[in-house]
FILO-317418 format. One record per atom (N, C-alpha, C, O): residue in one letter; residue number from 1; atom name; x, y, z. Coordinates in Angstrom, 3 decimals, padded with zeros to 6 digits, always signed. Atoms other than C-alpha are relative to their C-alpha. Example, Ala and Ser with C-alpha at 12.3 -4.5 7.8 and 13.67 -1.06 7.14 Angstrom:
BEGIN
(pt "a",1,"N",(+000.890,-001.190,+000.000))
(pt "a",1,"CA",(+012.300,-004.500,+007.800))
(pt "a",1,"C",(+000.900,+001.200,+000.000))
(pt "a",1,"O",(+001.936,+001.181,+000.665))
(pt "s",2,"N",(-000.820,-001.190,-000.060))
(pt "s",2,"CA",(+013.670,-001.060,+007.140))
(pt "s",2,"C",(-000.770,+001.090,+000.730))
(pt "s",2,"O",(-000.261,+002.198,+000.899))
This chain:
BEGIN
(pt "m",1,"N",(+000.794,+000.057,+001.176))
(pt "m",1,"CA",(+121.757,+044.066,+154.055))
(pt "m",1,"C",(-000.935,+001.188,-000.091))
(pt "m",1,"O",(-001.253,+001.686,-001.170))
(pt "s",2,"N",(+000.883,-001.147,-000.048))
(pt "s",2,"CA",(+119.538,+046.808,+155.118))
(pt "s",2,"C",(+000.699,+001.242,-000.499))
(pt "s",2,"O",(+000.100,+002.094,-001.156))
(pt "e",3,"N",(-000.773,-001.151,+000.447))
(pt "e",3,"CA",(+122.299,+049.292,+154.496))
(pt "e",3,"C",(+000.169,+000.001,-001.510))
(pt "e",3,"O",(+000.077,+001.065,-002.123))
(pt "s",4,"N",(-000.160,+000.059,+001.447))
(pt "s",4,"CA",(+122.868,+048.103,+150.921))
(pt "s",4,"C",(-001.334,+000.241,-000.691))
(pt "s",4,"O",(-001.389,+000.836,-001.767))
(pt "q",5,"N",(+001.309,-000.265,+000.564))
(pt "q",5,"CA",(+119.167,+048.149,+150.284))
(pt "q",5,"C",(-000.306,+001.480,+000.056))
(pt "q",5,"O",(-000.909,+002.034,-000.863))
(pt "s",6,"N",(+000.221,-001.426,-000.179))
(pt "s",6,"CA",(+119.046,+051.678,+151.570))
(pt "s",6,"C",(+000.785,+000.791,-001.039))
(pt "s",6,"O",(+000.270,+001.729,-001.648))
(pt "r",7,"N",(-000.799,-000.690,+001.027))
(pt "r",7,"CA",(+121.912,+052.755,+149.311))
(pt "r",7,"C",(-000.591,-000.230,-001.384))
(pt "r",7,"O",(-000.657,+000.681,-002.210))
(pt "y",8,"N",(+000.611,+000.325,+001.291))
(pt "y",8,"CA",(+120.279,+050.956,+146.399))
(pt "y",8,"C",(-001.249,+000.852,-000.209))
(pt "y",8,"O",(-001.471,+001.380,-001.298))
(pt "s",9,"N",(+001.216,-000.792,+000.089))
(pt "s",9,"CA",(+117.031,+052.727,+147.109))
(pt "s",9,"C",(+000.324,+001.470,-000.210))
(pt "s",9,"O",(-000.372,+002.146,-000.968))
(pt "i",10,"N",(-000.425,-001.401,+000.182))
(pt "i",10,"CA",(+118.818,+056.108,+147.368))
(pt "i",10,"C",(+000.498,+000.196,-001.423))
(pt "i",10,"O",(+000.126,+001.166,-002.083))
(pt "v",11,"N",(-000.545,-000.101,+001.363))
(pt "v",11,"CA",(+120.703,+055.489,+144.103))
(pt "v",11,"C",(-001.142,-000.078,-001.010))
(pt "v",11,"O",(-001.170,+000.671,-001.987))
(pt "s",12,"N",(+001.134,+000.141,+000.909))
(pt "s",12,"CA",(+117.500,+054.370,+142.425))
(pt "s",12,"C",(-000.838,+001.275,-000.013))
(pt "s",12,"O",(-001.236,+001.746,-001.079))
(pt "g",13,"N",(+000.778,-001.237,-000.092))
(pt "g",13,"CA",(+115.620,+057.429,+143.658))
(pt "g",13,"C",(+000.702,+001.165,-000.692))
(pt "g",13,"O",(+000.081,+001.931,-001.427))
(pt "l",14,"N",(-000.768,-001.091,+000.626))
(pt "l",14,"CA",(+118.403,+059.807,+142.588))
(pt "l",14,"C",(+000.077,-000.177,-001.516))
(pt "l",14,"O",(-000.003,+000.792,-002.270))
(pt "t",15,"N",(-000.060,+000.274,+001.431))
(pt "t",15,"CA",(+118.695,+058.116,+139.212))
(pt "t",15,"C",(-001.346,+000.368,-000.648))
(pt "t",15,"O",(-001.391,+000.949,-001.733))
(pt "t",16,"N",(+001.323,-000.356,+000.518))
(pt "t",16,"CA",(+114.951,+058.493,+138.730))
(pt "t",16,"C",(-000.149,+001.515,-000.079))
(pt "t",16,"O",(-000.619,+002.048,-001.084))
(pt "k",17,"N",(+000.050,-001.480,+000.000))
(pt "k",17,"CA",(+115.148,+062.168,+139.702))
(pt "k",17,"C",(+000.842,+000.568,-001.137))
(pt "k",17,"O",(+000.424,+001.488,-001.841))
(pt "k",18,"N",(-000.896,-000.463,+001.065))
(pt "k",18,"CA",(+118.087,+062.629,+137.334))
(pt "k",18,"C",(-000.671,-000.158,-001.365))
(pt "k",18,"O",(-000.629,+000.748,-002.197))
(pt "l",19,"N",(+000.681,+000.245,+001.271))
(pt "l",19,"CA",(+116.125,+061.078,+134.482))
(pt "l",19,"C",(-001.180,+000.954,-000.189))
(pt "l",19,"O",(-001.432,+001.421,-001.300))
(pt "e",20,"N",(+001.116,-000.948,+000.073))
(pt "e",20,"CA",(+113.118,+063.264,+135.287))
(pt "e",20,"C",(+000.491,+001.397,-000.386))
(pt "e",20,"O",(-000.118,+002.087,-001.203))
(pt "i",21,"N",(-000.569,-001.327,+000.302))
(pt "i",21,"CA",(+115.296,+066.382,+135.211))
(pt "i",21,"C",(+000.481,+000.046,-001.445))
(pt "i",21,"O",(+000.249,+001.035,-002.140))
(pt "i",22,"N",(-000.482,+000.050,+001.388))
(pt "i",22,"CA",(+116.921,+065.327,+131.918))
(pt "i",22,"C",(-001.191,+000.066,-000.957))
(pt "i",22,"O",(-001.143,+000.772,-001.964))
(pt "t",23,"N",(+001.204,-000.004,+000.835))
(pt "t",23,"CA",(+113.466,+064.665,+130.439))
(pt "t",23,"C",(-000.636,+001.388,-000.010))
(pt "t",23,"O",(-001.029,+001.889,-001.063))
(pt "a",24,"N",(+000.589,-001.343,-000.094))
(pt "a",24,"CA",(+112.142,+068.007,+131.687))
(pt "a",24,"C",(+000.831,+001.004,-000.795))
(pt "a",24,"O",(+000.282,+001.857,-001.491))
(pt "r",25,"N",(-000.882,-000.896,+000.763))
(pt "r",25,"CA",(+115.183,+069.804,+130.235))
(pt "r",25,"C",(-000.217,-000.191,-001.492))
(pt "r",25,"O",(-000.281,+000.782,-002.244))
(pt "s",26,"N",(+000.214,+000.297,+001.412))
(pt "s",26,"CA",(+114.640,+068.062,+126.899))
(pt "s",26,"C",(-001.354,+000.550,-000.463))
(pt "s",26,"O",(-001.462,+001.114,-001.552))
(pt "q",27,"N",(+001.323,-000.520,+000.346))
(pt "q",27,"CA",(+110.942,+068.964,+126.920))
(pt "q",27,"C",(+000.022,+001.523,-000.091))
(pt "q",27,"O",(-000.611,+002.108,-000.970))
(pt "l",28,"N",(-000.114,-001.463,+000.031))
(pt "l",28,"CA",(+111.807,+072.584,+127.706))
(pt "l",28,"C",(+000.664,+000.450,-001.291))
(pt "l",28,"O",(+000.217,+001.403,-001.930))
(pt "k",29,"N",(-000.667,-000.350,+001.253))
(pt "k",29,"CA",(+114.217,+072.688,+124.777))
(pt "k",29,"C",(-000.947,-000.190,-001.184))
(pt "k",29,"O",(-000.964,+000.627,-002.105))
(pt "t",30,"N",(+000.960,+000.259,+001.072))
(pt "t",30,"CA",(+111.521,+071.161,+122.546))
(pt "t",30,"C",(-001.051,+001.108,-000.046))
(pt "t",30,"O",(-001.396,+001.589,-001.125))
(pt "e",31,"N",(+000.987,-001.074,-000.055))
(pt "e",31,"CA",(+108.976,+073.749,+123.716))
(pt "e",31,"C",(+000.580,+001.316,-000.517))
(pt "e",31,"O",(-000.087,+002.056,-001.242))
(pt "i",32,"N",(-000.663,-001.221,+000.475))
(pt "i",32,"CA",(+111.467,+076.570,+123.104))
(pt "i",32,"C",(+000.143,-000.041,-001.516))
(pt "i",32,"O",(-000.123,+000.943,-002.206))
(pt "l",33,"N",(-000.166,+000.153,+001.447))
(pt "l",33,"CA",(+112.205,+075.212,+119.631))
(pt "l",33,"C",(-001.332,+000.212,-000.712))
(pt "l",33,"O",(-001.389,+000.903,-001.729))
(pt "k",34,"N",(+001.320,-000.177,+000.605))
(pt "k",34,"CA",(+108.474,+075.007,+118.846))
(pt "k",34,"C",(-000.426,+001.460,+000.040))
(pt "k",34,"O",(-000.957,+001.977,-000.943))
(pt "a",35,"N",(+000.374,-001.406,-000.128))
(pt "a",35,"CA",(+107.901,+078.540,+120.133))
(pt "a",35,"C",(+000.768,+000.848,-001.007))
(pt "a",35,"O",(+000.203,+001.747,-001.629))
(pt "e",36,"N",(-000.806,-000.736,+000.979))
(pt "e",36,"CA",(+110.766,+079.835,+117.991))
(pt "e",36,"C",(-000.505,-000.251,-001.418))
(pt "e",36,"O",(-000.567,+000.669,-002.233))
(pt "q",37,"N",(+000.528,+000.330,+001.324))
(pt "q",37,"CA",(+109.370,+078.001,+114.960))
(pt "q",37,"C",(-001.325,+000.727,-000.244))
(pt "q",37,"O",(-001.566,+001.249,-001.332))
(pt "h",38,"N",(+001.261,-000.723,+000.139))
(pt "h",38,"CA",(+105.932,+079.477,+115.602))
(pt "h",38,"C",(+000.251,+001.487,-000.254))
(pt "h",38,"O",(-000.404,+002.102,-001.096))
(pt "a",39,"N",(-000.321,-001.416,+000.184))
(pt "a",39,"CA",(+107.454,+082.944,+115.895))
(pt "a",39,"C",(+000.527,+000.256,-001.410))
(pt "a",39,"O",(+000.151,+001.237,-002.050))
(pt "t",40,"N",(-000.544,-000.138,+001.354))
(pt "t",40,"CA",(+109.390,+082.460,+112.656))
(pt "t",40,"C",(-001.113,-000.126,-001.040))
(pt "t",40,"O",(-001.186,+000.661,-001.984))
(pt "n",41,"N",(+001.123,+000.175,+000.931))
(pt "n",41,"CA",(+106.290,+081.161,+110.868))
(pt "n",41,"C",(-000.911,+001.220,+000.009))
(pt "n",41,"O",(-001.370,+001.667,-001.042))
(pt "f",42,"N",(+000.852,-001.178,-000.112))
(pt "f",42,"CA",(+104.266,+084.096,+112.178))
(pt "f",42,"C",(+000.644,+001.199,-000.692))
(pt "f",42,"O",(-000.034,+001.968,-001.373))
(pt "a",43,"N",(-000.710,-001.102,+000.666))
(pt "a",43,"CA",(+106.922,+086.551,+110.996))
(pt "a",43,"C",(-000.094,-000.162,-001.516))
(pt "a",43,"O",(-000.293,+000.817,-002.236))
(pt "n",44,"N",(+000.120,+000.251,+001.448))
(pt "n",44,"CA",(+106.851,+084.914,+107.554))
(pt "n",44,"C",(-001.409,+000.295,-000.494))
(pt "n",44,"O",(-001.588,+000.846,-001.581))
(pt "e",45,"N",(+001.385,-000.293,+000.367))
(pt "e",45,"CA",(+103.049,+085.133,+107.495))
(pt "e",45,"C",(-000.229,+001.509,-000.078))
(pt "e",45,"O",(-000.925,+001.995,-000.969))
(pt "i",46,"N",(+000.139,-001.459,+000.010))
(pt "i",46,"CA",(+103.271,+088.828,+108.341))
(pt "i",46,"C",(+000.597,+000.574,-001.278))
(pt "i",46,"O",(-000.002,+001.435,-001.921))
(pt "v",47,"N",(-000.652,-000.481,+001.224))
(pt "v",47,"CA",(+105.697,+089.403,+105.480))
(pt "v",47,"C",(-000.874,-000.324,-001.214))
(pt "v",47,"O",(-001.056,+000.517,-002.094))
(pt "d",48,"N",(+000.873,+000.383,+001.113))
(pt "d",48,"CA",(+103.411,+087.474,+103.109))
(pt "d",48,"C",(-001.253,+000.868,-000.034))
(pt "d",48,"O",(-001.678,+001.315,-001.099))
(pt "d",49,"N",(+001.198,-000.850,-000.070))
(pt "d",49,"CA",(+100.372,+089.428,+104.318))
(pt "d",49,"C",(+000.311,+001.422,-000.466))
(pt "d",49,"O",(-000.482,+002.039,-001.178))
(pt "q",50,"N",(-000.387,-001.350,+000.423))
(pt "q",50,"CA",(+102.226,+092.710,+103.837))
(pt "q",50,"C",(+000.153,+000.062,-001.517))
(pt "q",50,"O",(-000.273,+001.028,-002.149))
(pt "k",51,"N",(-000.153,+000.044,+001.456))
(pt "k",51,"CA",(+103.137,+091.700,+100.284))
(pt "k",51,"C",(-001.373,-000.046,-000.672))
(pt "k",51,"O",(-001.614,+000.644,-001.662))
(pt "a",52,"N",(+001.347,+000.110,+000.577))
(pt "a",52,"CA",(+099.526,+090.725,+099.584))
(pt "a",52,"C",(-000.725,+001.341,+000.090))
(pt "a",52,"O",(-001.408,+001.748,-000.850))
(pt "i",53,"N",(+000.640,-001.310,-000.174))
(pt "i",53,"CA",(+098.311,+094.051,+100.971))
(pt "i",53,"C",(+000.561,+000.991,-001.015))
(pt "i",53,"O",(-000.193,+001.744,-001.632))
(pt "m",54,"N",(-000.627,-000.912,+000.957))
(pt "m",54,"CA",(+100.797,+095.956,+098.830))
(pt "m",54,"C",(-000.450,-000.321,-001.424))
(pt "m",54,"O",(-000.744,+000.580,-002.209))
(pt "d",55,"N",(+000.452,+000.399,+001.340))
(pt "d",55,"CA",(+099.844,+093.938,+095.741))
(pt "d",55,"C",(-001.443,+000.430,-000.229))
(pt "d",55,"O",(-001.784,+000.946,-001.293))
(pt "n",56,"N",(+001.404,-000.402,+000.117))
(pt "n",56,"CA",(+096.156,+094.555,+096.399))
(pt "n",56,"C",(-000.126,+001.512,-000.146))
(pt "n",56,"O",(-000.923,+002.008,-000.943))
(pt "a",57,"N",(+000.053,-001.467,+000.082))
(pt "a",57,"CA",(+096.771,+098.252,+096.946))
(pt "a",57,"C",(+000.447,+000.465,-001.386))
(pt "a",57,"O",(-000.166,+001.358,-001.972))
(pt "a",58,"N",(-000.482,-000.372,+001.335))
(pt "a",58,"CA",(+098.753,+098.490,+093.710))
(pt "a",58,"C",(-001.067,-000.312,-001.054))
(pt "a",58,"O",(-001.292,+000.478,-001.971))
(pt "r",59,"N",(+001.056,+000.371,+000.941))
(pt "r",59,"CA",(+095.977,+096.649,+091.856))
(pt "r",59,"C",(-001.167,+000.992,+000.093))
(pt "r",59,"O",(-001.720,+001.415,-000.922))
(pt "d",60,"N",(+001.100,-000.961,-000.193))
(pt "d",60,"CA",(+093.351,+098.960,+093.368))
(pt "d",60,"C",(+000.338,+001.353,-000.619))
(pt "d",60,"O",(-000.515,+001.987,-001.239))
(pt "v",61,"N",(-000.419,-001.281,+000.578))
(pt "v",61,"CA",(+095.349,+102.030,+092.338))
(pt "v",61,"C",(-000.074,-000.067,-001.525))
(pt "v",61,"O",(-000.518,+000.881,-002.174))
(pt "k",62,"N",(+000.066,+000.160,+001.456))
(pt "k",62,"CA",(+095.645,+100.680,+088.791))
(pt "k",62,"C",(-001.448,+000.031,-000.489))
(pt "k",62,"O",(-001.757,+000.648,-001.508))
(pt "e",63,"N",(+001.414,+000.004,+000.390))
(pt "e",63,"CA",(+091.895,+100.027,+088.660))
(pt "e",63,"C",(-000.587,+001.406,+000.065))
(pt "e",63,"O",(-001.325,+001.821,-000.828))
(pt "l",64,"N",(+000.501,-001.373,-000.134))
(pt "l",64,"CA",(+091.137,+103.530,+089.913))
(pt "l",64,"C",(+000.554,+000.891,-001.112))
(pt "l",64,"O",(-000.159,+001.733,-001.658))
(pt "d",65,"N",(-000.615,-000.772,+001.074))
(pt "d",65,"CA",(+093.574,+105.003,+087.402))
(pt "d",65,"C",(-000.688,-000.298,-001.328))
(pt "d",65,"O",(-000.939,+000.608,-002.122))
(pt "l",66,"N",(+000.696,+000.383,+001.228))
(pt "l",66,"CA",(+091.889,+103.059,+084.613))
(pt "l",66,"C",(-001.388,+000.630,-000.051))
(pt "l",66,"O",(-001.800,+001.140,-001.093))
(pt "k",67,"N",(+001.324,-000.626,-000.052))
(pt "k",67,"CA",(+088.454,+104.284,+085.732))
(pt "k",67,"C",(+000.102,+001.499,-000.277))
(pt "k",67,"O",(-000.722,+002.061,-000.999))
(pt "l",68,"N",(-000.191,-001.432,+000.220))
(pt "l",68,"CA",(+089.753,+107.854,+085.810))
(pt "l",68,"C",(+000.252,+000.290,-001.475))
(pt "l",68,"O",(-000.328,+001.215,-002.044))
(pt "r",69,"N",(-000.282,-000.201,+001.425))
(pt "r",69,"CA",(+091.166,+107.541,+082.293))
(pt "r",69,"C",(-001.253,-000.206,-000.847))
(pt "r",69,"O",(-001.475,+000.522,-001.815))
(pt "k",70,"N",(+001.243,+000.241,+000.753))
(pt "k",70,"CA",(+087.847,+106.103,+081.053))
(pt "k",70,"C",(-000.948,+001.187,+000.143))
(pt "k",70,"O",(-001.571,+001.606,-000.833))
(pt "e",71,"N",(+000.883,-001.149,-000.223))
(pt "e",71,"CA",(+085.906,+108.979,+082.624))
(pt "e",71,"C",(+000.500,+001.231,-000.759))
(pt "e",71,"O",(-000.293,+001.981,-001.328))
(pt "k",72,"N",(-000.563,-001.119,+000.762))
(pt "k",72,"CA",(+088.275,+111.527,+081.098))
(pt "k",72,"C",(-000.264,-000.182,-001.491))
(pt "k",72,"O",(-000.571,+000.777,-002.199))
(pt "q",73,"N",(+000.262,+000.283,+001.413))
(pt "q",73,"CA",(+087.872,+109.805,+077.721))
(pt "q",73,"C",(-001.462,+000.260,-000.332))
(pt "q",73,"O",(-001.776,+000.793,-001.396))
(pt "k",74,"N",(+001.429,-000.282,+000.211))
(pt "k",74,"CA",(+084.080,+109.967,+078.097))
(pt "k",74,"C",(-000.230,+001.493,-000.137))
(pt "k",74,"O",(-000.966,+001.940,-001.017))
(pt "a",75,"N",(+000.161,-001.460,+000.045))
(pt "a",75,"CA",(+084.326,+113.691,+078.793))
(pt "a",75,"C",(+000.528,+000.551,-001.319))
(pt "a",75,"O",(-000.104,+001.417,-001.924))
(pt "e",76,"N",(-000.563,-000.452,+001.277))
(pt "e",76,"CA",(+086.551,+114.209,+075.753))
(pt "e",76,"C",(-000.925,-000.363,-001.161))
(pt "e",76,"O",(-001.135,+000.438,-002.072))
(pt "n",77,"N",(+000.917,+000.426,+001.059))
(pt "n",77,"CA",(+084.160,+112.208,+073.576))
(pt "n",77,"C",(-001.252,+000.874,-000.017))
(pt "n",77,"O",(-001.751,+001.244,-001.080))
(pt "l",78,"N",(+001.170,-000.877,-000.068))
(pt "l",78,"CA",(+081.240,+114.282,+074.817))
(pt "l",78,"C",(+000.311,+001.393,-000.541))
(pt "l",78,"O",(-000.521,+002.001,-001.214))
(pt "k",79,"N",(-000.389,-001.311,+000.533))
(pt "k",79,"CA",(+083.127,+117.485,+074.035))
(pt "k",79,"C",(+000.039,-000.034,-001.522))
(pt "k",79,"O",(-000.447,+000.882,-002.185))
(pt "a",80,"N",(-000.082,+000.123,+001.455))
(pt "a",80,"CA",(+083.830,+116.269,+070.514))
(pt "a",80,"C",(-001.405,-000.133,-000.590))
(pt "a",80,"O",(-001.705,+000.466,-001.622))
(pt "r",81,"N",(+001.367,+000.163,+000.472))
(pt "r",81,"CA",(+080.213,+115.201,+070.095))
(pt "r",81,"C",(-000.789,+001.299,+000.109))
(pt "r",81,"O",(-001.651,+001.585,-000.722))
(pt "e",82,"N",(+000.688,-001.274,-000.190))
(pt "e",82,"CA",(+079.037,+118.557,+071.425))
(pt "e",82,"C",(+000.244,+000.913,-001.199))
(pt "e",82,"O",(-000.684,+001.558,-001.687))
(pt "k",83,"N",(-000.317,-000.862,+001.147))
(pt "k",83,"CA",(+080.833,+120.388,+068.606))
(pt "k",83,"C",(-000.806,-000.423,-001.226))
(pt "k",83,"O",(-001.381,+000.410,-001.926))
(pt "d",84,"N",(+000.762,+000.504,+001.150))
(pt "d",84,"CA",(+079.235,+118.145,+065.984))
(pt "d",84,"C",(-001.485,+000.310,+000.166))
(pt "d",84,"O",(-002.138,+000.750,-000.780))
(pt "q",85,"N",(+001.429,-000.222,-000.217))
(pt "q",85,"CA",(+075.799,+118.454,+067.543))
(pt "q",85,"C",(-000.337,+001.490,-000.020))
(pt "q",85,"O",(-001.417,+001.872,-000.471))
(pt "q",86,"N",(+000.239,-001.452,+000.054))
(pt "q",86,"CA",(+076.138,+122.242,+067.955))
(pt "q",86,"C",(-000.180,+000.440,-001.446))
(pt "q",86,"O",(-001.083,+001.215,-001.760))
(pt "a",87,"N",(+000.104,-000.360,+001.417))
(pt "a",87,"CA",(+076.706,+122.550,+064.227))
(pt "a",87,"C",(-001.330,-000.483,-000.577))
(pt "a",87,"O",(-001.971,+000.232,-001.346))
(pt "m",88,"N",(+001.269,+000.537,+000.483))
(pt "m",88,"CA",(+073.697,+120.324,+063.538))
(pt "m",88,"C",(-001.173,+000.822,+000.549))
(pt "m",88,"O",(-002.112,+001.131,-000.185))
(pt "f",89,"N",(+001.064,-000.822,-000.593))
(pt "f",89,"CA",(+071.515,+122.321,+065.969))
(pt "f",89,"C",(-000.078,+001.373,-000.680))
(pt "f",89,"O",(-001.163,+001.890,-000.946))
(pt "d",90,"N",(-000.027,-001.302,+000.680))
(pt "d",90,"CA",(+072.651,+125.575,+064.333))
(pt "d",90,"C",(-000.673,-000.101,-001.367))
(pt "d",90,"O",(-001.445,+000.780,-001.745))
(pt "e",91,"N",(+000.613,+000.182,+001.319))
(pt "e",91,"CA",(+071.653,+124.222,+060.905))
(pt "e",91,"C",(-001.516,-000.158,+000.119))
(pt "e",91,"O",(-002.263,+000.415,-000.674))
(pt "k",92,"N",(+001.442,+000.189,-000.194))
(pt "k",92,"CA",(+068.241,+123.103,+062.205))
(pt "k",92,"C",(-000.672,+001.322,+000.373))
(pt "k",92,"O",(-001.757,+001.635,-000.119))
(pt "l",93,"N",(+000.555,-001.300,-000.380))
(pt "l",93,"CA",(+067.665,+126.494,+063.828))
(pt "l",93,"C",(-000.097,+000.925,-001.208))
(pt "l",93,"O",(-001.097,+001.624,-001.370))
(pt "k",94,"N",(+000.029,-000.831,+001.214))
(pt "k",94,"CA",(+068.574,+128.263,+060.550))
(pt "k",94,"C",(-001.134,-000.435,-000.909))
(pt "k",94,"O",(-001.829,+000.397,-001.493))
(pt "a",95,"N",(+001.072,+000.503,+000.868))
(pt "a",95,"CA",(+066.183,+125.996,+058.655))
(pt "a",95,"C",(-001.363,+000.413,+000.551))
(pt "a",95,"O",(-002.255,+000.797,-000.206))
(pt "i",96,"N",(+001.271,-000.407,-000.616))
(pt "i",96,"CA",(+063.392,+126.734,+061.149))
(pt "i",96,"C",(-000.224,+001.493,-000.180))
(pt "i",96,"O",(-001.333,+001.921,-000.499))
(pt "e",97,"N",(+000.127,-001.451,+000.183))
(pt "e",97,"CA",(+064.097,+130.482,+060.990))
(pt "e",97,"C",(-000.356,+000.335,-001.444))
(pt "e",97,"O",(-001.184,+001.212,-001.688))
(pt "l",98,"N",(+000.302,-000.218,+001.418))
(pt "l",98,"CA",(+064.050,+130.351,+057.178))
(pt "l",98,"C",(-001.454,-000.360,-000.300))
(pt "l",98,"O",(-002.150,+000.355,-001.021))
(pt "a",99,"N",(+001.390,+000.412,+000.209))
(pt "a",99,"CA",(+060.760,+128.447,+057.243))
(pt "a",99,"C",(-000.948,+001.028,+000.608))
(pt "a",99,"O",(-001.969,+001.370,+000.013))
(pt "l",100,"N",(+000.841,-001.020,-000.645))
(pt "l",100,"CA",(+059.316,+130.984,+059.686))
(pt "l",100,"C",(-000.038,+001.281,-000.835))
(pt "l",100,"O",(-001.089,+001.908,-000.966))
(pt "e",101,"N",(-000.047,-001.194,+000.853))
(pt "e",101,"CA",(+060.471,+133.848,+057.434))
(pt "e",101,"C",(-000.877,-000.177,-001.238))
(pt "e",101,"O",(-001.580,+000.749,-001.643))
(pt "k",102,"N",(+000.815,+000.273,+001.197))
(pt "k",102,"CA",(+058.821,+132.209,+054.403))
(pt "k",102,"C",(-001.480,+000.043,+000.347))
(pt "k",102,"O",(-002.296,+000.598,-000.390))
(pt "i",103,"N",(+001.405,-000.020,-000.428))
(pt "i",103,"CA",(+055.602,+131.653,+056.355))
(pt "i",103,"C",(-000.430,+001.434,+000.268))
(pt "i",103,"O",(-001.545,+001.824,-000.078))
(pt "e",104,"N",(+000.312,-001.415,-000.276))
(pt "e",104,"CA",(+055.725,+135.278,+057.505))
(pt "e",104,"C",(-000.182,+000.754,-001.316))
(pt "e",104,"O",(-001.082,+001.584,-001.446))
(pt "g",105,"N",(+000.108,-000.646,+001.304))
(pt "g",105,"CA",(+056.293,+136.382,+053.918))
(pt "g",105,"C",(-001.303,-000.362,-000.684))
(pt "g",105,"O",(-001.960,+000.496,-001.274))
(pt "i",106,"N",(+001.257,+000.464,+000.604))
(pt "i",106,"CA",(+053.355,+134.284,+052.707))
(pt "i",106,"C",(-001.176,+000.682,+000.708))
(pt "i",106,"O",(-002.128,+001.118,+000.062))
(pt "s",107,"N",(+001.074,-000.632,-000.779))
(pt "s",107,"CA",(+051.181,+135.685,+055.521))
(pt "s",107,"C",(-000.115,+001.480,-000.366))
(pt "s",107,"O",(-001.229,+001.992,-000.477))
(pt "q",108,"N",(+000.049,-001.427,+000.352))
(pt "q",108,"CA",(+052.119,+139.279,+054.615))
(pt "q",108,"C",(-000.550,+000.184,-001.411))
(pt "q",108,"O",(-001.320,+001.116,-001.643))
(pt "s",109,"N",(+000.528,-000.157,+001.350))
(pt "s",109,"CA",(+051.408,+138.770,+050.915))
(pt "s",109,"C",(-001.460,-000.379,-000.052))
(pt "s",109,"O",(-002.188,+000.111,-000.915))
(pt "a",110,"N",(+001.413,+000.375,-000.030))
(pt "a",110,"CA",(+048.080,+137.152,+051.797))
(pt "a",110,"C",(-000.808,+001.130,+000.620))
(pt "a",110,"O",(-001.979,+001.282,+000.274))
(pt "n",111,"N",(+000.686,-001.111,-000.666))
(pt "n",111,"CA",(+047.133,+140.171,+053.954))
(pt "n",111,"C",(-000.094,+001.219,-000.905))
(pt "n",111,"O",(-000.982,+002.044,-000.692))
(pt "t",112,"N",(+000.024,-001.183,+000.861))
(pt "t",112,"CA",(+047.826,+142.726,+051.250))
(pt "t",112,"C",(-000.890,-000.133,-001.156))
(pt "t",112,"O",(-001.001,+000.793,-001.959))
């Protein structure tokens, strides 16, 4: 009886070891699968981040381009306004010179 108990105990021990090894193998496969999923998710996040960066960069370039066009338009408007104001300044200067000439003429006729 002792011999059968011994064999039973050996079989039981080996069966337990076998189950432990099978469980460990299954856990290892699960860990590998999780690691692969994490790697895949991380790769997808990188791709999404790269797209977001590119979209942001494109938006920033468009905003800068718009600002540049607005500044160029301001400069053009100022140039156009300068021409109009130059003509107005010239007219005012002529009017002042004419007034000064008249005052000078009046002063000369008053002195004689």
